[in-house]
SERO-4910 file (N, C-alpha, C, O; in steps of 0.05 Angstrom, whole numbers):
BEGIN
 pado doro    nc1    nc2    nc3   cac1   cac2   cac3    cc1    cc2    cc3    oc1    oc2    oc3
  Unk    A    152   -584   -719    158   -604   -699    133   -610   -682    121   -592   -672
  Unk    A    125   -636   -680    102   -643   -663    108   -635   -634    130   -638   -624
  Unk    A     87   -625   -620     91   -616   -592     77   -634   -572     71   -626   -550
  Unk    A     71   -659   -580     57   -678   -563     71   -682   -536     59   -681   -515
  Unk    A     98   -685   -537    113   -690   -513    111   -666   -494    108   -669   -470
  Unk    A    112   -642   -505    110   -618   -489     82   -616   -476     79   -611   -452
  Unk    A     61   -621   -492     34   -619   -482     29   -639   -460     16   -633   -440
  Unk    A     39   -663   -463     35   -684   -443     49   -677   -417     38   -680   -395
  Unk    A     74   -667   -419     88   -660   -395     75   -636   -381     73   -635   -357
  Unk    A     66   -617   -397     53   -594   -386     28   -602   -370     23   -592   -348
  Unk    A     12   -620   -382    -12   -629   -368     -6   -644   -343    -19   -640   -322
  Unk    A     15   -661   -343     23   -676   -319     32   -656   -298     24   -659   -274
  Unk    A     49   -637   -305     60   -618   -286     37   -601   -274     37   -595   -250
  Unk    A     19   -593   -292     -3   -575   -282    -20   -589   -261    -28   -577   -242
  Unk    A    -25   -615   -265    -40   -630   -244    -24   -631   -218    -35   -626   -197
  Unk    A      1   -639   -220     18   -642   -196     22   -616   -182     17   -614   -158
  Unk    A     32   -596   -196     39   -571   -183     14   -555   -175     15   -539   -157
  Unk    A     -7   -559   -190    -32   -545   -183    -41   -554   -155    -49   -537   -139
  Unk    A    -41   -580   -150    -49   -590   -123    -29   -581   -102    -37   -573    -80
  Unk    A     -4   -583   -109     17   -574    -90     15   -544    -83     17   -537    -60
  Unk    A     11   -528   -103      9   -499    -99    -15   -492    -81    -14   -474    -64
  Unk    A    -37   -506    -84    -61   -501    -68    -54   -507    -39    -63   -492    -21
  Unk    A    -40   -529    -34    -33   -535     -6    -14   -515      6    -14   -509     30
  Unk    A      4   -503    -11     23   -484     -2     13   -455     -1     27   -437      9
  Unk    A    -11   -451    -10    -23   -424    -10    -10   -406    -31     -4   -383    -26
  Unk    A     -6   -417    -55      7   -403    -77    -12   -399   -100    -26   -418   -108
  Unk    A    -14   -375   -111    -28   -371   -136     -8   -364   -158    -16   -359   -181
  Unk    A     18   -363   -151     39   -358   -171     60   -380   -168     72   -383   -147
  Unk    A     63   -396   -189     81   -419   -188     89   -427   -216     75   -420   -235
  Unk    A    110   -442   -218    120   -451   -244    108   -478   -251    107   -496   -234
  Unk    A     99   -481   -275     87   -506   -284    106   -522   -301    106   -547   -299
  Unk    A    122   -509   -317    140   -523   -336    166   -507   -336    165   -483   -339
  Unk    A    189   -521   -333    214   -507   -330    235   -519   -349    255   -530   -340
  Unk    A    230   -516   -375    249   -526   -395    255   -556   -391    277   -565   -394
  Unk    A    234   -570   -383    237   -599   -376    248   -615   -399    266   -632   -394
  Unk    A    239   -610   -423    247   -625   -447    265   -607   -464    256   -586   -472
  Unk    A    289   -616   -471    308   -598   -485    297   -588   -512    303   -565   -519
  Unk    A    280   -603   -526    270   -593   -551    249   -571   -548    242   -558   -567
  Unk    A    240   -567   -523    220   -546   -518    230   -528   -495    222   -531   -472
  Unk    A    248   -510   -502    261   -493   -481    243   -469   -473    249   -446   -479
  Unk    A    222   -476   -458    203   -455   -449    200   -457   -418    205   -478   -406
  Unk    A    193   -434   -407    184   -433   -379    155   -424   -379    148   -404   -391
  Unk    A    138   -439   -365    110   -433   -363    103   -429   -333    108   -446   -317
  Unk    A     93   -405   -327     86   -399   -299     57   -390   -297     47   -375   -314
  Unk    A     43   -399   -276     17   -389   -270     18   -365   -251     33   -366   -231
  Unk    A      4   -344   -258      0   -322   -240    -30   -317   -238    -41   -302   -254
  Unk    A    -43   -331   -219    -72   -330   -218    -84   -342   -244    -77   -364   -251
  Unk    A   -101   -327   -257   -113   -336   -282    -98   -326   -307   -108   -326   -329
  Unk    A    -73   -317   -302    -55   -309   -324    -32   -329   -326    -26   -344   -308
  Unk    A    -19   -329   -349      4   -346   -354     27   -329   -365     23   -312   -382
  Unk    A     50   -333   -354     75   -321   -363     91   -342   -378    100   -361   -366
  Unk    A     94   -338   -404    107   -358   -421    132   -346   -433    132   -327   -449
  Unk    A    155   -357   -425    181   -347   -434    194   -369   -451    195   -392   -445
  Unk    A    206   -359   -473    221   -377   -491    251   -371   -487    259   -348   -486
  Unk    A    267   -392   -484    296   -390   -483    306   -404   -508    315   -427   -507
  Unk    A    305   -390   -531    310   -404   -557    338   -413   -561    358   -399   -554
  Unk    A    340   -437   -572    366   -446   -581    372   -432   -607    355   -421   -620
  Unk    A    397   -432   -615    406   -417   -639    389   -425   -663    381   -408   -679
  Unk    A    384   -451   -666    370   -460   -690    341   -450   -691    330   -448   -713
  Unk    A    330   -445   -667    302   -437   -666    298   -407   -669    275   -397   -670
  Unk    A    320   -391   -670    317   -363   -671    311   -353   -699    303   -330   -703
  Unk    A    315   -370   -719    311   -362   -746    286   -374   -758    265   -376   -745
  Unk    A    289   -383   -782    266   -394   -797    255   -419   -784    270   -436   -776
  Unk    A    229   -421   -782    216   -445   -770    208   -441   -741    192   -456   -731
  Unk    A    220   -421   -727    214   -418   -699    186   -408   -694    174   -416   -674
  Unk    A    175   -392   -712    148   -381   -707    127   -402   -706    108   -400   -690
  Unk    A    129   -423   -723    109   -444   -724    109   -459   -697     88   -466   -687
  Unk    A    133   -465   -686    134   -478   -661    123   -461   -638    108   -471   -621
  Unk    A    129   -435   -639    118   -417   -618     88   -417   -618     75   -418   -597
  Unk    A     76   -417   -642     47   -417   -644     35   -443   -633     15   -442   -620
  Unk    A     48   -465   -639     39   -491   -628     41   -492   -598     23   -502   -585
  Unk    A     63   -482   -587     67   -481   -558     46   -464   -545     34   -471   -525
  Unk    A     40   -441   -557     20   -422   -546     -7   -436   -546    -22   -434   -526
  Unk    A    -14   -449   -567    -39   -464   -569    -41   -485   -547    -62   -488   -535
  Unk    A    -19   -500   -543    -19   -521   -523    -23   -510   -495    -37   -521   -479
  Unk    A    -10   -487   -490    -12   -474   -463    -41   -466   -458    -52   -471   -437
  Unk    A    -53   -453   -478    -81   -443   -475   -100   -467   -470   -116   -466   -452
  Unk    A    -97   -488   -487   -115   -511   -485   -111   -527   -459   -130   -535   -446
  Unk    A    -86   -532   -452    -79   -549   -430    -85   -536   -403    -95   -549   -385
  Unk    A    -79   -511   -401    -82   -497   -375   -109   -483   -373   -117   -473   -352
  Unk    A   -124   -483   -395   -151   -472   -394   -152   -442   -388   -168   -433   -372
  Unk    A   -134   -427   -401   -133   -398   -397   -142   -384   -422   -140   -395   -444
  Unk    A   -151   -360   -419   -159   -344   -443   -133   -335   -457   -114   -328   -444
  Unk    A   -133   -336   -484   -109   -328   -499    -99   -300   -492    -75   -295   -491
  Unk    A   -118   -282   -486   -109   -254   -479    -96   -253   -451    -85   -232   -444
  Unk    A    -97   -274   -436    -84   -275   -409    -58   -289   -410    -46   -294   -389
  Unk    A    -48   -296   -433    -21   -307   -436     -2   -286   -446     -6   -274   -468
  Unk    A     19   -280   -431     39   -261   -438     64   -276   -447     75   -292   -432
  Unk    A     72   -272   -472     95   -286   -483    119   -268   -485    117   -244   -492
  Unk    A    143   -279   -479    168   -264   -481    190   -283   -491    188   -307   -488
  Unk    A    210   -271   -503    234   -286   -511    258   -276   -496    264   -252   -495
  Unk    A    271   -295   -483    294   -288   -466    320   -293   -483    329   -316   -484
  Unk    A    330   -273   -495    354   -275   -511    379   -269   -494    378   -251   -478
  Unk    A    400   -284   -498    424   -279   -482    436   -252   -489    435   -243   -512
  Unk    A    447   -239   -469    461   -213   -473    490   -216   -467    498   -231   -449
  Unk    A    506   -202   -483    535   -202   -478    541   -191   -450    529   -171   -442
  Unk    A    559   -203   -436    566   -194   -409    578   -166   -410    594   -159   -427
  Unk    A    568   -149   -392    578   -122   -391    560   -102   -407    565    -78   -407
  Unk    A    540   -113   -421    521    -95   -434    500    -85   -414    498    -95   -392
  Unk    A    484    -66   -423    463    -55   -406    443    -77   -398    441    -97   -412
  Unk    A    429    -73   -376    409    -92   -367    386    -93   -388    384    -76   -405
  Unk    A    369   -114   -385    346   -117   -402    329    -92   -399    322    -84   -377
  Unk    A    321    -80   -421    305    -55   -419    276    -60   -411    266    -82   -413
  Unk    A    264    -39   -401    235    -40   -396    221    -46   -422    228    -34   -443
  Unk    A    200    -63   -421    186    -71   -445    162    -53   -452    154    -51   -475
  Unk    A    151    -40   -431    127    -24   -436    119    -10   -411    132    -12   -390
  Unk    A     96      4   -412     85     19   -390     55     15   -387     43     28   -370
  Unk    A     44     -3   -402     15     -5   -402      5    -32   -392    -19    -38   -394
  Unk    A     23    -49   -382     15    -75   -372     -3    -73   -347     -2    -53   -332
  Unk    A    -19    -93   -343    -38    -94   -321    -24   -102   -295     -9   -122   -295
  Unk    A    -28    -87   -274    -19    -95   -247    -42   -111   -234    -65   -103   -235
  Unk    A    -35   -134   -223    -55   -150   -209    -42   -165   -186    -17   -165   -184
  Unk    A    -58   -177   -169    -48   -187   -143    -47   -218   -144    -65   -231   -154
  Unk    A    -25   -229   -134    -23   -258   -129    -17   -263   -100     -9   -245    -85
  Unk    A    -21   -288    -92    -18   -295    -63      5   -315    -61     10   -332    -78
  Unk    A     20   -312    -38     42   -330    -33     44   -334     -2     52   -316     12
  Unk    A     37   -358      7     41   -365     34     29   -345     54     42   -337     73
  Unk    A      4   -337     48    -10   -319     65     -5   -289     60    -16   -272     74
  Unk    A     12   -283     41     18   -255     35     10   -249      6      5   -267     -9
  Unk    A      7   -223      0     -2   -215    -26     17   -196    -39     30   -180    -26
  Unk    A     20   -198    -66     39   -182    -80     28   -172   -107     13   -186   -121
  Unk    A     34   -147   -113     28   -136   -139     49   -147   -159     73   -147   -154
  Unk    A     39   -157   -182     57   -166   -204     48   -153   -230     25   -143   -232
  Unk    A     66   -153   -249     60   -143   -276     75   -160   -295    100   -161   -295
  Unk    A     61   -174   -313     74   -193   -331     84   -181   -357     98   -194   -371
  Unk    A     76   -156   -362     81   -146   -389    103   -125   -391    116   -123   -412
  Unk    A    107   -109   -370    124    -86   -373    154    -92   -371    170    -75   -379
  Unk    A    161   -115   -359    190   -122   -356    193   -151   -363    174   -166   -366
  Unk    A    219   -159   -365    224   -187   -370    216   -204   -347    205   -226   -350
  Unk    A    220   -194   -322    211   -207   -298    183   -197   -291    172   -180   -305
  Unk    A    171   -207   -269    144   -200   -262    142   -184   -236    121   -174   -229
  Unk    A    164   -181   -222    164   -168   -196    164   -187   -172    167   -178   -150
  Unk    A    160   -213   -177    161   -233   -156    177   -256   -166    168   -271   -184
  Unk    A    201   -259   -156    219   -280   -165    212   -307   -151    217   -310   -127
  Unk    A    201   -325   -167    191   -350   -155    214   -368   -144    209   -383   -126
  Unk    A    238   -365   -155    260   -382   -145    269   -374   -117    284   -390   -105
  Unk    A    261   -351   -107    270   -342    -80    248   -347    -59    250   -336    -37
  Unk    A    228   -363    -66    206   -366    -47    215   -378    -20    206   -369      1
  Unk    A    232   -398    -21    241   -411      4    260   -392     20    260   -393     45
  Unk    A    275   -376      6    293   -357     19    275   -336     34    281   -328     56
  Unk    A    254   -327     21    236   -309     34    223   -321     59    220   -308     79
  Unk    A    216   -347     57    205   -360     80    225   -361    103    218   -358    127
  Unk    A    251   -365     97    272   -364    118    272   -337    132    273   -335    156
  Unk    A    271   -316    115    271   -289    126    248   -285    145    252   -274    167
  Unk    A    224   -292    137    201   -289    155    205   -305    181    198   -295    202
  Unk    A    216   -329    179    220   -345    203    241   -334    222    240   -341    246
  Unk    A    259   -318    212    280   -308    229    278   -278    236    295   -267    250
  Unk    A    256   -265    227    255   -236    229    245   -225    256    250   -202    262
  Unk    A    231   -241    271    218   -230    295    238   -215    313    258   -226    322
  Unk    A    231   -190    319    247   -174    336    274   -165    326    290   -154    340
  Unk    A    279   -170    300    305   -164    289    304   -141    269    283   -135    258
  Unk    A    326   -128    266    329   -105    247    336   -117    220    356   -131    218
  Unk    A    320   -111    199    323   -124    173    332   -104    152    321    -82    151
  Unk    A    351   -111    136    361    -94    114    359   -109     88    369   -132     85
  Unk    A    346    -96     68    342   -108     42    356    -90     21    347    -68     16
  Unk    A    378   -101     10    394    -86     -9    387    -94    -37    382   -117    -43
  Unk    A    387    -74    -56    377    -79    -83    348    -90    -81    342   -112    -92
  Unk    A    331    -76    -66    306    -88    -56    285    -92    -77    267   -108    -73
  Unk    A    286    -78   -100    267    -81   -122    238    -78   -112    232    -57   -101
  Unk    A    221    -97   -116    193    -94   -108    188   -100    -79    165    -98    -70
  Unk    A    209   -107    -64    207   -109    -35    195   -135    -24    185   -135     -2
  Unk    A    196   -156    -40    184   -181    -31    197   -191     -5    183   -200     14
  Unk    A    223   -190     -3    237   -198     22    228   -180     45    225   -189     68
  Unk    A    224   -154     40    216   -136     61    188   -143     71    183   -142     95
  Unk    A    170   -150     53    143   -158     61    144   -182     80    131   -183    100
  Unk    A    161   -202     73    163   -226     90    175   -219    117    166   -229    137
  Unk    A    195   -201    117    207   -193    143    187   -178    160    185   -183    184
  Unk    A    173   -160    148    152   -145    163    131   -163    173    122   -160    196
  Unk    A    122   -183    157    102   -202    166    112   -220    188     97   -230    205
  Unk    A    139   -224    188    151   -240    209    157   -224    235    170   -233    253
  Unk    A    146   -199    236    148   -182    259    177   -172    264    186   -173    287
  Unk    A    190   -164    243    216   -151    246    212   -126    263    192   -113    261
  Unk    A    233   -119    278    232    -95    294    229    -71    276    214    -52    282
  Unk    A    244    -71    254    242    -50    234    256    -61    209    271    -80    210
  Unk    A    250    -48    186    262    -56    161    272    -32    146    262    -10    149
  Unk    A    293    -36    130    305    -16    113    308    -28     85    321    -49     82
  Unk    A    296    -16     65    298    -25     37    312     -5     21    304     19     20
  Unk    A    334    -13      7    350      5     -9    349     -2    -38    355    -25    -46
  Unk    A    342     17    -55    342     13    -83    345     40    -97    337     61    -87
  Unk    A    357     39   -121    363     64   -136    338     74   -151    337     97   -159
  Unk    A    318     57   -154    295     63   -171    271     72   -154    263     58   -136
  Unk    A    261     96   -161    236    105   -148    213     86   -154    195     82   -137
  Unk    A    212     76   -178    191     57   -186    191     33   -168    170     23   -159
  Unk    A    215     22   -162    217     -1   -145    209      5   -116    195    -11   -103
  Unk    A    217     28   -106    209     35    -79    179     40    -77    167     33    -56
  Unk    A    167     52    -98    138     54    -98    124     27    -98    104     23    -85
  Unk    A    136      9   -112    125    -19   -114    126    -31    -86    107    -44    -77
  Unk    A    148    -27    -72    151    -38    -44    130    -26    -26    117    -40    -11
  Unk    A    126      1    -29    106     14    -12     78      3    -18     62     -1      1
  Unk    A     72     -2    -43     46    -14    -50     42    -42    -39     21    -49    -30
  Unk    A     64    -58    -40     63    -85    -28     59    -84      2     45   -101     13
  Unk    A     72    -65     15     68    -62     44     39    -55     50     27    -67     68
  Unk    A     29    -36     35      1    -28     40    -19    -50     34    -39    -54     48
  Unk    A    -13    -66     13    -30    -88      5    -33   -108     28    -54   -121     31
  Unk    A    -12   -111     44    -12   -130     66    -17   -116     93    -12   -128    114
  Unk    A    -26    -91     92    -32    -76    117     -7    -74    135     -9    -77    159
  Unk    A     16    -70    123     41    -70    137     55    -42    136     77    -39    145
  Unk    A     41    -22    124     53      4    122     58     15    150     40     14    167
  Unk    A     81     26    154     88     36    181    114     52    179    129     48    160
  Unk    A    118     70    198    144     84    199    167     66    205    190     73    201
  Unk    A    161     42    214    182     22    219    196     13    194    217      1    195
  Unk    A    184     18    171    193      7    145    204     30    128    188     43    114
  Unk    A    230     34    129    243     56    115    249     48     86    260     26     81
  Unk    A    243     66     67    249     61     39    270     82     31    265    106     33
  Unk    A    293     73     22    316     91     17    323     89    -13    330     68    -23
  Unk    A    322    112    -26    331    114    -54    360    120    -55    369    142    -48
  Unk    A    376    100    -64    405    104    -64    418     81    -80    406     59    -82
  Unk    A    441     86    -91    458     66   -102    468     49    -79    482     58    -61
  Unk    A    460     23    -79    465      6    -55    494      4    -48    501      4    -24
  Unk    A    512      3    -68    540      0    -62    551     25    -48    566     23    -29
  Unk    A    544     49    -59    553     74    -46    540     77    -19    553     86      0
  Unk    A    514     70    -17    500     72      9    513     55     30    516     63     53
  Unk    A    520     30     22    533     12     41    559     24     52    563     23     77
  Unk    A    575     35     35    600     46     44    596     70     62    611     74     82
  Unk    A    576     86     57    570    109     74    558    100    100    566    110    122
  Unk    A    540     80    100    527     71    124    547     57    142    545     58    167
  Unk    A    568     44    130    588     31    147    603     50    165    614     42    185
  Unk    A    604     75    158    617     95    174    600    104    198    609    118    216
  Unk    A    574     97    197    556    104    219    555     82    240    571     64    240
  Unk    A    535     85    258    533     67    281    510     47    277    509     27    292
  Unk    A    492     51    258    469     34    255    477      6    244    493      5    225
  Unk    A    466    -15    256    472    -42    247    446    -58    245    426    -51    256
  Unk    A    447    -79    229    423    -96    224    429   -125    231    452   -134    228
  Unk    A    409   -139    240    412   -167    249    408   -187    226    417   -210    227
  Unk    A    393   -179    206    385   -197    184    387   -180    158    374   -160    155
  Unk    A    404   -190    139    409   -175    115    405   -193     91    414   -216     91
  Unk    A    391   -182     70    389   -196     45    404   -180     24    399   -156     21
  Unk    A    422   -193     10    439   -180    -11    435   -196    -36    448   -217    -40
  Unk    A    419   -186    -54    412   -200    -79    416   -180   -102    396   -171   -114
  Unk    A    441   -175   -110    446   -154   -130    441   -165   -158    441   -189   -163
  Unk    A    438   -147   -178    437   -155   -206    465   -164   -214    484   -156   -202
  Unk    A    467   -182   -234    493   -190   -243    510   -166   -253    534   -165   -248
  Unk    A    497   -148   -267    511   -125   -279    492   -102   -280    468   -106   -286
  Unk    A    502    -78   -276    484    -55   -277    499    -30   -286    523    -26   -279
  Unk    A    486    -14   -303    496     12   -311    475     33   -306    473     53   -320
  Unk    A    459     29   -285    436     47   -280    445     75   -276    467     81   -265
  Unk    A    428     94   -284    433    122   -280    433    127   -250    417    115   -235
  Unk    A    451    144   -241    453    150   -213    475    135   -199    483    141   -176
  Unk    A    486    114   -213    508     99   -202    535    113   -209    537    127   -228
  Unk    A    554    108   -192    581    117   -198    595     95   -213    605     75   -201
  Unk    A    596     97   -239    608     76   -256    589     53   -260    565     57   -259
  Unk    A    600     29   -263    584      5   -268    586    -14   -244    604    -11   -227
  Unk    A    567    -33   -243    569    -54   -222    571    -81   -236    556    -86   -255
  Unk    A    589    -97   -227    594   -124   -237    596   -143   -213    615   -140   -197
  Unk    A    577   -161   -209    577   -177   -185    601   -194   -182    610   -199   -159
  Unk    A    613   -204   -204    637   -220   -202    661   -202   -193    676   -209   -175
  Unk    A    664   -180   -206    686   -162   -201    684   -148   -173    704   -145   -159
  Unk    A    660   -141   -166    656   -124   -142    647   -139   -117    640   -127    -97
  Unk    A    648   -166   -118    637   -181    -96    650   -177    -69    637   -175    -49
  Unk    A    677   -175    -69    691   -171    -43    684   -144    -31    680   -142     -6
  Unk    A    684   -124    -47    676    -97    -37    648    -97    -27    642    -86     -6
  Unk    A    630   -110    -41    602   -111    -34    598   -127     -8    584   -117     10
  Unk    A    609   -151     -7    606   -167     16    619   -156     41    608   -157     63
  Unk    A    643   -144     37    656   -132     60    640   -109     72    638   -107     96
  Unk    A    629    -92     55    613    -70     65    587    -80     79    579    -70    100
  Unk    A    574   -100     67    550   -111     79    555   -124    106    539   -121    124
  Unk    A    577   -138    108    584   -151    133    591   -131    155    588   -136    179
  Unk    A    601   -108    147    607    -87    166    581    -78    179    581    -70    203
  Unk    A    559    -78    165    533    -70    176    518    -92    190    497    -86    202
  Unk    A    529   -116    190    516   -139    203    523   -139    233    546   -140    240
  Unk    A    502   -138    249    506   -139    278    518   -165    287    515   -185    273
  Unk    A    533   -166    310    543   -192    320    521   -212    323    500   -207    333
  Unk    A    527   -237    313    507   -258    314    486   -256    292    468   -273    291
  Unk    A    489   -237    274    469   -233    253    474   -252    229    494   -267    228
  Unk    A    455   -252    211    456   -269    187    452   -252    162    435   -235    161
  Unk    A    469   -258    142    467   -245    116    461   -267     96    475   -287     95
  Unk    A    441   -262     78    436   -280     56    445   -266     30    435   -245     23
  Unk    A    465   -278     17    476   -268     -8    468   -287    -30    472   -311    -28
  Unk    A    458   -276    -52    451   -293    -75    457   -278   -101    459   -254   -102
  Unk    A    460   -294   -122    464   -283   -149    452   -302   -170    454   -326   -166
  Unk    A    441   -291   -191    431   -308   -213    451   -307   -237    444   -316   -259
  Unk    A    475   -297   -232    496   -299   -253    507   -327   -253    520   -335   -234
  Unk    A    502   -342   -274    507   -370   -275    537   -377   -275    544   -399   -267
  Unk    A    554   -359   -283    583   -364   -283    597   -353   -258    621   -351   -257
  Unk    A    581   -345   -238    592   -333   -214    611   -352   -199    604   -376   -196
  Unk    A    634   -342   -190    652   -357   -173    656   -341   -147    663   -317   -148
  Unk    A    652   -353   -125    658   -340    -99    688   -338    -96    702   -358    -97
  Unk    A    698   -313    -93    726   -308    -91    738   -322    -67    725   -322    -46
  Unk    A    761   -335    -70    774   -348    -48    779   -330    -24    779   -339     -1
  Unk    A    783   -304    -30    788   -285     -8    763   -279      8    765   -266     29
  Unk    A    740   -287     -1    715   -283     14    716   -296     41    704   -287     60
  Unk    A    732   -318     43    734   -333     68    747   -316     90    745   -322    114
  Unk    A    761   -294     82    773   -276    102    753   -256    112    758   -242    132
  Unk    A    730   -254     99    710   -234    107    690   -246    126    680   -233    144
  Unk    A    683   -272    122    662   -284    138    660   -314    133    676   -324    118
  Unk    A    641   -327    145    637   -355    141    614   -359    121    592   -347    125
  Unk    A    618   -375    101    599   -379     79    589   -408     78    604   -426     76
  Unk    A    562   -411     80    549   -437     78    532   -436     53    512   -422     53
  Unk    A    539   -451     32    523   -450      8    497   -465     12    497   -488     22
  Unk    A    475   -453      4    448   -465      7    438   -478    -18    420   -495    -16
  Unk    A    448   -471    -41    438   -482    -66    451   -510    -70    473   -515    -62
  Unk    A    436   -527    -84    409   -523    -97    386   -527    -78    363   -524    -86
  Unk    A    391   -536    -53    369   -542    -35    350   -520    -28    328   -525    -19
  Unk    A    358   -495    -33    342   -472    -26    320   -467    -48    302   -451    -44
  Unk    A    323   -480    -71    304   -476    -92    278   -492    -88    280   -515    -81
  Unk    A    255   -480    -92    230   -494    -88    225   -515   -109    237   -514   -131
  Unk    A    208   -535   -104    204   -557   -122    194   -550   -150    199   -565   -169
  Unk    A    179   -528   -152    169   -521   -179    191   -508   -196    187   -506   -221
  Unk    A    213   -500   -185    236   -491   -200    254   -515   -204    271   -521   -187
  Unk    A    251   -528   -227    264   -554   -231    293   -552   -241    309   -570   -237
  Unk    A    300   -530   -253    327   -525   -261    342   -514   -237    335   -494   -226
  Unk    A    364   -527   -230    378   -521   -205    402   -502   -210    418   -498   -191
  Unk    A    404   -491   -234    427   -474   -239    418   -445   -243    433   -429   -255
  Unk    A    394   -438   -233    384   -411   -239    395   -390   -219    395   -366   -225
  Unk    A    404   -399   -196    416   -380   -177    433   -395   -158    432   -420   -156
  Unk    A    450   -380   -144    466   -392   -122    461   -373    -97    458   -349   -100
  Unk    A    461   -386    -74    455   -370    -49    472   -381    -27    478   -405    -24
  Unk    A    481   -362     -9    497   -368     14    485   -356     39    473   -334     38
  Unk    A    488   -370     61    483   -358     87    510   -350     99    528   -367    100
  Unk    A    512   -325    107    538   -314    114    537   -303    142    517   -290    150
  Unk    A    558   -307    158    560   -297    185    588   -286    190    606   -290    173
  Unk    A    591   -272    212    618   -262    219    636   -285    226    627   -306    235
  Unk    A    662   -281    222    682   -302    227    681   -311    256    683   -335    262
  Unk    A    678   -292    275    679   -299    303    654   -314    312    655   -329    332
  Unk    A    631   -311    298    607   -324    307    599   -348    289    583   -364    298
  Unk    A    610   -349    265    604   -371    248    576   -369    236    562   -349    240
  Unk    A    567   -390    222    541   -391    210    525   -412    225    533   -435    227
  Unk    A    502   -404    235    484   -423    248    463   -432    229    449   -415    216
  Unk    A    459   -458    226    439   -468    208    412   -459    218    406   -461    242
  Unk    A    394   -450    200    369   -439    209    346   -450    192    350   -470    177
  Unk    A    323   -437    193    299   -446    180    304   -450    150    313   -432    136
  Unk    A    299   -474    140    302   -478    111    307   -507    105    302   -524    121
  Unk    A    318   -513     81    323   -540     73    341   -554     92    360   -542    102
  Unk    A    337   -580     99    354   -594    118    382   -599    106    385   -604     83
  Unk    A    401   -598    124    428   -606    118    441   -593     94    452   -607     77
  Unk    A    440   -566     91    455   -554     69    484   -558     73    493   -559     96
  Unk    A    499   -562     52    528   -568     55    545   -545     43    538   -533     23
  Unk    A    568   -540     56    585   -519     46    596   -526     19    599   -550     12
  Unk    A    601   -506      2    612   -510    -24    641   -501    -24    649   -485     -7
  Unk    A    657   -511    -43    685   -501    -45    685   -471    -49    665   -460    -59
  Unk    A    706   -458    -41    708   -429    -44    706   -420    -73    695   -398    -78
  Unk    A    716   -436    -91    714   -428   -119    702   -451   -135    711   -474   -132
  Unk    A    682   -445   -151    670   -465   -167    657   -453   -192    645   -431   -190
  Unk    A    661   -465   -214    649   -454   -239    625   -471   -247    626   -495   -247
  Unk    A    604   -456   -254    580   -470   -265    577   -464   -294    583   -442   -303
  Unk    A    566   -483   -308    560   -479   -336    537   -460   -339    529   -454   -362
***
């Protein structure tokens, strides 16, 4: 298949988003986002590296797919002017729901630093399917920084701690990051140090977030700003049973809202594309859906995640820093 259309679109996007990223202070941004159906790829710049992901259609998974991949790789190298050894290629194959998470891909990938809106982050393009910095959450992170001053911040399922870095940079009174993985907590600590934000004010807690939430709810400590961004499904070691964001959402949200101080804000998001907010969630708090307006312009597919701003029933949700005029969504909605 000729790849002229892909190459032309990639070149156009690279010019446009390259200028835009420079103005925004970004060295990590998306250049191509499955724009053309015949070329289901995501191309991301991470400094002088490229993260190239294929989302193959059924017909492309078998015979003939390799030739197209080679042509796409050639176009990426030539159009973006990167060294071939700096392009990391991956294939994103769908997994049956309820199966284990995507496995770690390796342990020898290079860690290097990218910049985002005045902050710096360690990323690794090779060892996992993701890179450690989720580009689609960039505007949500900016909201957190804008609202963090003097507030107590809680980051659940914190992973590499990008939200924590933004909260700390926004002069949060203190932060708490909860994750089951020591590797993730070490990553958060390295990101804090990279930004000269290491301090006793920033607690790193190794725990199953769901169990930790229920235990913390029995205590007196509360947080003013909470980010809840769980994986769609997890069978991680150390958990009691499995986690399913669709099945467990009411339990999860109820526990998180218990820890939210009066007048506080909780940001809840999921990248599970078939997620439906349970109608009974309206009994727990007030939900203002932020998607798709919360997605940055370089993320052109608007179905990659859903996000809500959540408050206590008695205080409601106050519109805050972010996209103008987000509109509430129905309590239940199915996405393709």
